[in-house]
C-alpha positions, 0 to 999 in steps of 0.5 A: 500500500502506498500513496499513488504517484502523481500521474496515477491520481485523477484530480477533479475540481469545481466551484460551488455557488451558494445553493439555497441555505448552503453558502458553499465557497465561490472563491475556493473549489472543492478538490477530489483526488481519485485513487490518492492511495492504492491497496492495503487494509482498512487499518493501513489506509486509515493510518496512511491518510492520518500520517499524510494529513499530519505531515502536511499540517492537516492533523486527523481529528477522527475516523468514522462515516460522514453525517447523513444530513446536509451540513457545512463548516464555517470555522475550518476547511476539511479533508476527507480520506476514504479508508474503506468502502464506498459511498455516494456523497452530495456536495453543495447542499440538497439536490446538488452534485452527487459524487461517488467515492471509493477506498483510496479517494480523498476530498478537500472541502473549503469552509462553507461547502455543503456535504452529506452522505446519501448512501454508503456500504456498511464498511465505509470509513473516512479519516477527517482532518483540518488545518493546524489551528482550525477547529470545526463546527457544524451548521445545518441551516443558513449561515448568519453574517458572523459565520460568513465573516469567519469563512472569509477570514480563515487563513489560507492553508500552506500545504495541500493535505494529500499531495504536499507542497506541490499538490493541487491546492497550491495552484487551484486555491489561488 
């Protein structure tokens, strides 16, 4: 099991405009890394995601699934590493973009990006991390002016949590 080489990782990015009550983030795109990790058991994949995130200044906070209700974070950007299983996620708020993820994939969500798990297998496991110094919150309804100010004021992450100093964050989050 190992991190996939740069040429093996498929990277997709897209920007999310405000969608109903979900603010999303029109400035910073969602980044999806397909096949960021290759092979290995659930425990090995989770440990490698945790080590990778920590080495890049995005320490893992937990291992679990993803909430089955739409939500977003106003106080932190978020990285999700799929250690096991597969799922369909909805990114951007209710009735927004459906994304299929599998073990080895990762997602980088800027603050404000709505997300939820629409369906997953029983073995679905995610490792979750946030940039050093950012503490996550959970919003399940429209943001207020304070939440929007918090999102706009978040410091820009220095390093891509998955690919490091030369990862997609460095040229797609500018």
